[in-house]
C-alpha positions, 0 to 999 in steps of 0.5 A: 368712471370716464372710461366706463362712460366712453365704453358705453358710448362706443357700444351704443354707437356701434350698436345703433350703426350695426342695427341701421346697416342690418335694417337697411340691408333687409329693407333693400332685400325686401325691396329688391325682390319686390314683396311690397310692390307685388302685394300692392299690385295684387290687392290693387292698392298701388296708390298706398305703396309709400304707406306700405313701405313705411309700415314695413320699416315701423314693423321692423323697428317695433319687432326689434324693440319687442325682441330686444327688451321683451316687455312683460304683459300685464294681462295674461289673456291679452298676452296670449292674444298678442302672441297669437296675432304676432305669430300669424303676422310673422308667418305671413311675413315669412311666407311672403318673403319665401314665396317672393324669393322663390318666384324671383329665382324661378324655383316654383316654375322649374320645380313644377316642371321637373315633377310634372305638376300640371294642376294644383300649383295654387294649392302648392304655393298656399301649402308652402305659405301655410307651412311657413306660418305653422313653423313660425307659430310653433317656433314662437310658442315652443 
């Protein structure tokens, strides 16, 4: 009995510490590539940067809880709507991360120079983001 309790307590502590380290690493990565600050600058709402950072942390925590515990939704129609909204926001998140990382590494300017892309760079970047969104939605539903 005591041994099982100690094993459970040790697993709980290891799980919380591991999750905290992974979350801290992910948040440091997102902060390092400047996704939140760039999005705030583009939308001209830099004064709300602390709110955005708090929402990123809360969103990661809620997403992990939903992923781990997979709560059942009582209303099937509402469940589909929530899954659709989650897929949309997951796609936006992945698209923003991908584009910010590509911008950090100067992938888009180098690639556009190599293929001699003079016009349509905005469409290229938006297509990249929508492709990531579509991939997230397909992964979520199938």
